C-alpha positions as CSV (number, residue, x, y, z in Angstrom):
1,X,-16.8,-31.4,-5.8
2,X,-15.0,-34.3,-4.2
3,X,-16.3,-32.8,-0.8
4,X,-13.6,-34.6,1.4
5,X,-14.6,-32.3,4.3
6,X,-15.1,-34.7,7.1
7,X,-13.3,-34.0,10.2
8,X,-12.6,-37.1,12.1
9,X,-14.0,-36.0,15.6
10,X,-17.1,-34.4,13.8
11,X,-17.7,-37.8,12.0
12,X,-17.5,-39.6,15.2
13,X,-19.6,-37.1,17.2
14,X,-22.0,-36.0,14.8
15,X,-22.9,-38.7,12.3
16,X,-26.5,-40.2,12.6
17,X,-26.6,-43.7,14.0
18,X,-23.1,-43.5,15.3
19,X,-24.3,-44.1,19.1
20,X,-26.3,-47.2,17.8
21,X,-23.0,-48.8,16.2
22,X,-20.6,-47.6,19.3
23,X,-20.1,-51.1,20.2
24,X,-18.6,-51.8,16.6
25,X,-16.0,-48.8,17.1
26,X,-15.9,-45.3,16.5
27,X,-18.6,-43.2,14.5
28,X,-16.2,-42.8,11.3
29,X,-15.9,-46.6,11.3
30,X,-19.6,-46.9,11.8
31,X,-20.3,-45.2,8.4
32,X,-19.2,-48.2,6.4
33,X,-21.6,-50.3,8.1
34,X,-24.7,-48.3,8.0
35,X,-27.5,-49.5,6.1
36,X,-28.0,-48.3,2.5
37,X,-29.0,-44.4,2.1
38,X,-32.8,-43.9,2.5
39,X,-33.3,-42.1,-1.0
40,X,-36.6,-40.2,0.3
41,X,-34.6,-38.7,3.4
42,X,-31.7,-38.1,1.1
43,X,-34.1,-35.9,-1.1
44,X,-35.6,-34.2,1.9
45,X,-31.9,-33.4,3.2
46,X,-31.0,-32.0,-0.4
47,X,-34.1,-29.8,-0.5
48,X,-33.4,-28.2,3.1
49,X,-29.8,-27.7,2.2
50,X,-31.0,-25.9,-0.7
51,X,-33.4,-23.7,1.3
52,X,-30.7,-22.9,4.0
53,X,-27.3,-22.8,2.3
54,X,-27.8,-20.6,-0.6
55,X,-30.5,-17.6,-0.4
56,X,-29.0,-15.8,2.6
57,X,-25.3,-15.6,0.9
58,X,-26.8,-15.0,-2.7
59,X,-28.9,-11.9,-1.4
60,X,-25.9,-10.5,0.3
61,X,-23.6,-11.4,-2.7
62,X,-25.9,-9.4,-5.1
63,X,-25.7,-6.6,-2.7
64,X,-21.7,-6.5,-2.6
65,X,-21.7,-7.0,-6.2
66,X,-24.0,-4.0,-6.9
67,X,-21.5,-2.2,-4.3
68,X,-18.7,-2.9,-6.7
69,X,-20.0,-2.2,-9.8
70,X,-22.3,0.8,-9.4
71,X,-19.6,3.3,-10.2
72,X,-20.6,2.7,-13.8
73,X,-23.9,3.8,-13.3
74,X,-22.8,6.5,-11.2
75,X,-20.2,7.5,-14.1
76,X,-23.5,8.3,-16.0
77,X,-24.9,10.6,-13.7
78,X,-22.0,13.1,-13.2
79,X,-19.6,11.4,-11.2
80,X,-16.5,12.5,-13.2
81,X,-17.7,16.0,-13.6
82,X,-18.4,16.7,-9.9
83,X,-14.9,15.0,-8.8
84,X,-13.2,17.0,-11.5
85,X,-11.9,13.8,-13.0
86,X,-9.8,13.5,-15.9
87,X,-7.9,11.5,-18.3
88,X,-7.6,7.9,-17.0
89,X,-8.9,8.8,-13.5
90,X,-11.8,6.6,-13.8
91,X,-9.6,3.5,-14.8
92,X,-7.5,4.1,-11.6
93,X,-10.5,4.3,-9.3
94,X,-11.7,0.8,-11.0
95,X,-8.3,-1.1,-10.6
96,X,-7.4,0.1,-7.3
97,X,-10.2,-2.1,-6.1
98,X,-8.7,-5.0,-7.1
99,X,-4.9,-4.4,-5.2
100,X,-6.3,-5.2,-2.0
101,X,-8.8,-7.7,-3.1
102,X,-6.2,-9.9,-4.9
103,X,-3.8,-9.9,-2.1
104,X,-6.0,-10.9,0.7
105,X,-8.3,-13.5,-0.6
106,X,-5.8,-16.6,0.4
107,X,-5.5,-15.2,4.2
108,X,-9.1,-14.3,4.2
109,X,-10.1,-18.1,3.3
110,X,-7.7,-19.6,6.0
111,X,-9.4,-17.3,8.6
112,X,-12.7,-18.4,7.4
113,X,-11.9,-22.2,8.1
114,X,-10.9,-21.2,11.8
115,X,-14.4,-18.9,12.4
116,X,-17.7,-19.8,11.8
117,X,-18.9,-18.6,8.2
118,X,-22.0,-16.8,9.6
119,X,-19.7,-14.4,11.7
120,X,-17.0,-14.1,9.1
121,X,-19.4,-13.2,6.3
122,X,-21.5,-10.7,7.9
123,X,-18.9,-9.2,9.9
124,X,-17.0,-8.3,6.6
125,X,-20.1,-6.9,5.2
126,X,-20.8,-4.7,8.2
127,X,-18.0,-4.1,10.8
128,X,-15.6,-3.8,8.3
129,X,-17.2,-1.6,6.0
130,X,-18.6,-3.1,3.1
131,X,-21.8,-1.1,3.2
132,X,-20.1,1.7,5.0
133,X,-17.5,2.3,2.5
134,X,-20.1,2.4,-0.1
135,X,-22.1,5.2,1.6
136,X,-18.5,6.9,2.1
137,X,-18.2,6.9,-1.8
138,X,-21.6,8.9,-1.9
139,X,-20.2,11.5,0.5
140,X,-16.7,11.7,-1.0
141,X,-15.8,15.5,-2.1
142,X,-12.9,14.6,-4.3
143,X,-11.1,11.9,-6.6
144,X,-8.6,11.3,-4.0
145,X,-11.5,10.2,-1.5
146,X,-12.9,8.0,-4.2
147,X,-9.8,6.1,-4.9
148,X,-9.3,5.7,-1.1
149,X,-12.7,4.4,-0.7
150,X,-12.4,1.8,-3.4
151,X,-9.2,0.6,-1.8
152,X,-11.2,-0.4,1.2
153,X,-14.1,-1.7,-0.5
154,X,-11.6,-4.4,-2.2
155,X,-10.0,-5.0,1.2
156,X,-13.4,-5.8,2.7
157,X,-14.7,-7.6,0.1
158,X,-11.7,-10.0,-0.4
159,X,-13.1,-12.5,1.9
160,X,-16.6,-12.5,0.9
161,X,-16.9,-14.5,-2.5
162,X,-14.5,-16.8,-2.2
163,X,-15.4,-17.8,1.2
164,X,-19.2,-18.3,-0.2
165,X,-17.7,-20.3,-3.0
166,X,-16.1,-22.5,-0.5
167,X,-18.9,-22.8,2.0
168,X,-21.0,-23.9,-0.9
169,X,-18.9,-26.4,-1.9
170,X,-18.8,-28.1,1.3
171,X,-22.5,-29.2,1.4
172,X,-22.8,-30.7,-1.9
173,X,-21.2,-33.5,-4.0
174,X,-19.4,-32.4,-7.0
175,X,-22.3,-33.4,-9.5
176,X,-24.8,-31.5,-7.8
177,X,-22.7,-28.5,-7.1
178,X,-22.5,-26.6,-10.3
179,X,-26.3,-25.8,-10.4
180,X,-26.4,-24.7,-6.8
181,X,-23.4,-22.5,-7.3
182,X,-24.9,-21.1,-10.3
183,X,-28.0,-20.2,-8.4
184,X,-25.7,-18.5,-6.0
185,X,-23.8,-17.0,-9.0
186,X,-26.8,-15.7,-10.8
187,X,-27.4,-13.3,-8.0
188,X,-24.1,-11.3,-9.2
189,X,-25.5,-11.4,-12.7
190,X,-29.0,-10.1,-11.8
191,X,-27.4,-7.5,-9.7
192,X,-26.1,-6.0,-12.9
193,X,-29.7,-5.7,-13.9
194,X,-31.0,-4.4,-10.7
195,X,-28.0,-2.1,-10.3
196,X,-29.2,-0.3,-13.5
197,X,-32.7,-0.4,-12.4
198,X,-31.9,1.1,-9.0
199,X,-29.7,4.0,-10.9
200,X,-32.6,4.6,-13.1
201,X,-34.8,5.3,-10.0
202,X,-32.1,6.8,-7.8
203,X,-31.2,9.3,-10.6
204,X,-34.7,11.0,-9.7
205,X,-33.3,11.8,-6.3
206,X,-31.0,14.4,-7.7
207,X,-31.2,17.5,-5.3
208,X,-32.5,15.9,-2.4
209,X,-30.5,17.0,0.5
210,X,-28.1,18.9,-1.9
211,X,-27.0,15.8,-3.1
212,X,-26.6,14.7,-6.9
213,X,-28.3,11.7,-8.2
214,X,-25.0,9.7,-8.5
215,X,-24.4,10.1,-4.8
216,X,-27.6,8.6,-3.9
217,X,-26.8,5.6,-5.9
218,X,-23.9,4.9,-3.5
219,X,-25.5,6.0,-0.2
220,X,-28.9,4.0,-0.8
221,X,-27.1,1.0,-2.3
222,X,-24.5,1.0,0.6
223,X,-27.4,1.4,3.6
224,X,-29.2,-1.5,2.2
225,X,-26.1,-3.8,2.4
226,X,-25.5,-2.7,6.0
227,X,-29.4,-3.7,6.8
228,X,-29.6,-7.0,5.1
229,X,-26.3,-7.9,6.3
230,X,-27.1,-7.3,9.9
231,X,-30.2,-9.9,9.3
232,X,-28.1,-12.3,7.6
233,X,-26.1,-13.0,10.7
234,X,-28.8,-15.4,11.7
235,X,-29.6,-17.0,8.5
236,X,-25.8,-17.9,7.0
237,X,-25.2,-21.5,7.6
238,X,-21.7,-22.7,9.2
239,X,-19.8,-25.6,8.2
240,X,-21.7,-29.1,7.9
241,X,-20.3,-30.7,10.9
242,X,-21.9,-27.7,13.0
243,X,-24.8,-26.8,10.9
244,X,-27.6,-26.0,13.4
245,X,-30.4,-26.2,10.8
246,X,-29.8,-30.0,10.3
247,X,-30.8,-32.7,13.1
248,X,-28.1,-34.9,14.2
249,X,-29.6,-37.7,11.7
250,X,-29.7,-35.4,8.5
251,X,-25.9,-34.1,9.3
252,X,-24.8,-37.6,9.6
253,X,-26.4,-38.4,6.2
254,X,-24.9,-35.3,4.7
255,X,-21.5,-36.1,6.0
256,X,-22.0,-39.8,4.7
257,X,-22.9,-38.5,1.3
258,X,-19.8,-36.1,1.1
259,X,-17.5,-38.8,2.6
260,X,-18.7,-41.0,-0.1
261,X,-17.8,-38.6,-3.0
262,X,-14.6,-37.8,-1.4
263,X,-13.0,-41.3,-2.2
264,X,-10.6,-41.1,0.5
265,X,-9.3,-37.3,-0.2
266,X,-8.6,-35.5,3.1
267,X,-6.7,-32.4,3.8
268,X,-7.5,-31.5,7.2
269,X,-4.3,-30.3,8.6
270,X,-2.1,-27.4,6.9
271,X,1.2,-28.7,7.9
272,X,4.2,-28.1,5.7
273,X,3.7,-31.0,3.3
274,X,0.0,-30.0,2.7
275,X,1.0,-26.6,2.2
276,X,3.4,-27.8,-0.6
277,X,0.9,-30.0,-2.1
278,X,-1.3,-27.2,-2.5
279,X,0.7,-24.3,-3.7
280,X,2.6,-26.5,-6.1
281,X,-0.6,-27.8,-7.6
282,X,-0.4,-27.3,-11.4
283,X,-4.4,-27.5,-11.3
284,X,-4.6,-24.3,-9.6
285,X,-2.6,-22.1,-11.6
286,X,-4.3,-23.4,-14.9
287,X,-7.7,-22.9,-13.0
288,X,-6.1,-19.1,-12.4
289,X,-5.7,-18.8,-16.2
290,X,-9.0,-20.0,-16.9
291,X,-10.8,-17.6,-14.4
292,X,-8.7,-14.7,-15.3
293,X,-9.5,-14.7,-19.0
294,X,-13.3,-15.2,-18.6
295,X,-13.4,-12.8,-15.5
296,X,-12.2,-9.8,-17.9
297,X,-15.3,-10.3,-20.0
298,X,-17.3,-10.5,-16.7
299,X,-15.9,-7.1,-15.5
300,X,-16.0,-5.4,-18.9
301,X,-19.6,-5.9,-18.9
302,X,-20.4,-4.7,-15.5
303,X,-18.1,-1.6,-15.8
304,X,-18.7,-0.6,-19.3
305,X,-22.3,-1.9,-20.5
306,X,-24.1,1.3,-19.4
307,X,-21.4,3.6,-21.2
308,X,-21.5,1.5,-24.2
309,X,-25.1,1.6,-24.3
310,X,-25.4,5.3,-23.9
311,X,-22.6,5.6,-27.0
312,X,-25.4,3.8,-29.1
313,X,-27.1,7.2,-29.0
314,X,-29.3,6.7,-26.0
315,X,-29.7,9.0,-23.3
316,X,-28.0,8.3,-19.7
317,X,-31.5,7.0,-18.2
318,X,-32.4,5.1,-21.3
319,X,-29.1,3.3,-21.3
320,X,-29.7,2.2,-17.7
321,X,-33.0,0.6,-18.6
322,X,-31.5,-1.1,-21.4
323,X,-28.6,-2.6,-19.7
324,X,-31.3,-4.8,-17.6
325,X,-32.4,-7.1,-20.3
326,X,-28.9,-8.9,-21.2
327,X,-28.4,-9.6,-17.5
328,X,-31.4,-11.1,-17.0
329,X,-31.1,-13.2,-20.4
330,X,-27.5,-14.4,-19.1
331,X,-28.8,-15.2,-15.8
332,X,-31.2,-17.9,-17.2
333,X,-28.7,-19.1,-19.7
334,X,-26.3,-19.3,-16.9
335,X,-29.0,-21.5,-14.7
336,X,-29.9,-23.7,-17.4
337,X,-26.5,-24.7,-18.8
338,X,-25.5,-25.5,-14.9
339,X,-28.4,-28.1,-14.8
340,X,-27.2,-29.7,-17.9
341,X,-23.5,-30.0,-17.0
342,X,-24.4,-31.2,-13.7
343,X,-26.8,-34.1,-15.3
344,X,-24.5,-34.9,-18.1
345,X,-21.5,-35.0,-15.5
346,X,-19.2,-33.1,-17.9
347,X,-17.9,-29.5,-17.6
348,X,-15.1,-29.3,-20.7
349,X,-17.6,-28.8,-23.7
350,X,-20.0,-26.6,-21.8
351,X,-17.3,-24.0,-20.9
352,X,-15.8,-24.0,-24.7
353,X,-19.4,-23.5,-25.9
354,X,-19.6,-20.0,-23.9
355,X,-16.4,-18.9,-25.4
356,X,-17.5,-19.6,-28.7
357,X,-20.7,-17.6,-28.1
358,X,-18.9,-14.7,-26.6
359,X,-16.3,-14.5,-29.4
360,X,-19.3,-13.8,-31.8
361,X,-20.2,-11.0,-29.7
362,X,-16.9,-9.4,-29.7
363,X,-16.1,-9.7,-33.3
364,X,-19.6,-7.9,-33.9
365,X,-18.2,-5.0,-31.9
366,X,-14.8,-4.9,-33.4
367,X,-16.6,-4.9,-36.5
368,X,-19.1,-2.3,-35.4
369,X,-18.8,0.3,-38.1
370,X,-20.5,-2.1,-40.5
371,X,-22.8,-3.2,-38.0
372,X,-26.3,-1.3,-37.3
373,X,-27.3,-0.2,-33.6
374,X,-29.5,-3.0,-33.1
375,X,-26.7,-5.5,-33.9
376,X,-24.0,-4.1,-31.4
377,X,-26.9,-4.4,-28.8
378,X,-27.3,-8.2,-29.8
379,X,-23.6,-8.6,-29.3
380,X,-23.9,-7.4,-25.9
381,X,-26.3,-10.3,-25.1
382,X,-24.0,-12.9,-27.1
383,X,-21.0,-11.5,-24.6
384,X,-22.8,-11.7,-21.5
385,X,-24.4,-15.0,-22.2
386,X,-21.4,-17.0,-23.2
387,X,-19.3,-15.2,-20.4
388,X,-21.9,-16.0,-17.6
389,X,-22.1,-19.6,-19.0
390,X,-18.2,-20.2,-19.1
391,X,-17.4,-18.3,-15.8
392,X,-19.1,-20.1,-12.9
393,X,-18.1,-23.6,-14.5
394,X,-14.4,-22.6,-14.2
395,X,-14.8,-22.1,-10.6
396,X,-16.7,-25.1,-10.0
397,X,-14.8,-27.2,-12.3
398,X,-11.3,-26.5,-10.2
399,X,-13.1,-27.1,-6.9
400,X,-14.5,-30.4,-8.5
401,X,-11.0,-31.3,-8.6
402,X,-9.7,-30.3,-5.0
403,X,-9.5,-32.8,-2.2
404,X,-9.9,-31.6,1.3
405,X,-10.8,-28.7,3.5
406,X,-7.7,-26.6,3.0
407,X,-7.1,-27.7,-0.6
408,X,-10.4,-26.4,-1.7
409,X,-10.1,-23.4,0.7
410,X,-6.8,-22.5,-0.9
411,X,-7.8,-23.3,-4.3
412,X,-10.5,-21.2,-4.3
413,X,-8.9,-18.1,-2.8
414,X,-6.0,-18.3,-5.4
415,X,-8.1,-18.8,-8.4
416,X,-10.6,-16.1,-7.6
417,X,-7.9,-13.8,-6.2
418,X,-5.2,-13.9,-9.2
419,X,-7.9,-14.4,-11.4
420,X,-9.3,-11.1,-10.6
421,X,-6.2,-9.7,-12.4
422,X,-8.8,-9.8,-15.4
423,X,-10.6,-7.3,-13.6
424,X,-7.6,-5.1,-13.3
425,X,-7.1,-5.5,-17.1
426,X,-10.6,-4.7,-17.8
427,X,-10.4,-1.6,-15.9
428,X,-7.3,-0.2,-18.1
429,X,-8.4,-1.1,-21.7
430,X,-11.4,0.6,-22.4
431,X,-9.8,4.0,-22.7
432,X,-11.8,7.3,-22.9
433,X,-10.2,8.6,-26.0
434,X,-11.1,5.3,-27.8
435,X,-14.9,5.4,-27.2
436,X,-17.1,4.4,-28.7
437,X,-15.2,1.9,-30.7
438,X,-13.0,0.7,-28.1
439,X,-10.7,-1.5,-30.2
440,X,-8.3,-2.0,-27.6
441,X,-10.7,-3.2,-25.1
442,X,-12.7,-5.5,-27.4
443,X,-9.5,-6.9,-28.8
444,X,-7.8,-7.7,-25.5
445,X,-10.9,-9.0,-24.1
446,X,-11.3,-11.4,-27.2
447,X,-7.4,-12.2,-26.8
448,X,-8.1,-13.1,-22.8
449,X,-11.3,-15.1,-23.6
450,X,-9.3,-17.5,-25.7
451,X,-6.8,-17.5,-23.3
452,X,-9.2,-19.2,-20.9
453,X,-10.2,-21.5,-23.8
454,X,-6.7,-22.6,-24.0
455,X,-6.4,-23.1,-20.3
456,X,-9.7,-25.0,-20.3
457,X,-8.0,-27.4,-23.1
458,X,-5.2,-28.0,-21.1
459,X,-7.1,-28.7,-17.9
460,X,-9.1,-31.0,-19.6
461,X,-6.2,-33.0,-21.3
462,X,-4.2,-33.0,-18.0
463,X,-7.1,-34.5,-15.9
464,X,-7.6,-37.1,-18.2
465,X,-4.1,-38.1,-18.4
466,X,-3.8,-38.3,-14.6
467,X,-7.0,-40.3,-14.2
468,X,-5.5,-42.9,-16.8
469,X,-2.1,-42.8,-14.6
470,X,-4.4,-43.7,-11.6
471,X,-6.3,-46.3,-13.4
472,X,-2.9,-48.2,-14.3
473,X,-1.5,-47.9,-10.7
474,X,1.0,-45.4,-11.3
475,X,0.1,-43.4,-8.3
476,X,-0.6,-46.3,-5.7
477,X,3.4,-45.5,-4.4
478,X,1.9,-42.8,-2.3
479,X,0.1,-45.3,-0.3
480,X,3.4,-46.4,1.4
481,X,3.9,-42.8,2.8
482,X,3.5,-42.4,6.4
483,X,0.0,-43.1,7.5
484,X,-0.5,-39.3,8.7
485,X,0.3,-38.0,5.4
486,X,-1.9,-40.5,3.6
487,X,-4.5,-39.3,5.3
488,X,-3.9,-35.8,4.5
489,X,-3.0,-36.1,0.8
490,X,-6.1,-34.4,-0.6
491,X,-6.8,-35.1,-4.3
492,X,-3.2,-36.6,-4.6
493,X,-4.7,-39.7,-2.8
494,X,-4.4,-42.3,-5.3
495,X,-8.2,-43.4,-5.2
496,X,-9.3,-39.8,-6.1
497,X,-10.5,-39.6,-9.6
498,X,-10.8,-36.1,-11.5
499,X,-14.0,-34.8,-13.4
500,X,-14.2,-33.0,-16.7
């Protein structure tokens, strides 16, 4: 992450040591004459950030993700029968979520820039209905009611994931970011496991209060989201410039580390020229294709793994339990690979490795008539491991190459928002009349997987070519622009170097 996130006023007011050097100039100037960084203090700072930034939002996002995908578990417990659903009704209930989710992500990430993250993220989980809407899904009496609830669930959740991704990226230099982001992202992977575990337990509540087991899945998990979100308001961190869990000296050290990593790339004003630079950046659109292609696999497994497992001849309860181990294994691989990609300072090869692993899984399922049940179960492991290796890399890789507050905010929202079209595709390709083979579902997912691979390759080559041009001075003409524009170029600044 380039982390060009230093507001001028914040650096001058908050940077540790600025008071001691005020005679030599502003706090921003003073950064350049500070003593070498105390490595022991730096390690303590990183540890403190790890303890405060990730846990609260990871817990919230795991609950939010469960609220999003638990419809797959509810389906196994009689959702369709009780709501008199038929044909493609289930697919409609899935994809309606993505319409508001996609359309509202960019506005939401602009709003969070102006509101403290602790207030914004907790509010959309409580006041605007994330938990409340999930409870309503358990109380609905009709298919129309389910569709309405899913629509509002997408509306409420639109600001959460891109907001969290944006917030995490503001605390870590780019080669410390992937592992931290994957720790956060692993909460969603494990949410798939916990969702199956919860569904297994909650199915036994059938008949209590006159409600079927699938209703209790929504009600209990929705109530849990509300309770946790209320408490999380006091634990979610705000922007580094105003972070209350850091001392003035620690905040100054953090801002200095981020400034060093930024290499002069800032975009702290969203004026007309900044908007043009952001919305015309080819990297964002390639990033959307990367995420769309691999995101389809993420949603396919979340929505349909329980159903696929039940089609292997297992009972609904057995399928719920057997859906847990693949998520756990995928989480372990995701976090391990993240650590490697940060230490080796490379993204592309790891992203392609995940695609190759998932490809093997899809090929096995496409040829399932010649494969044993155990072989098909192993294929699910391969798809999930490969998918969850690549998916978080595509998100961090784009953020690594976005320069400035607003550029990063817009980039994250557009990539996650429009990339979630992969979720719309996943919602409509696993057709009821094609189970258990799902040739269209597996075939389309495999094709989109390699759309991601192609986009990753274009991204890799494009970044290398652009770095070469900057090394040759072919972007230095931008330094002759008016000073206020040069200070707001974001990653268009000639000194900024892209990572791959």
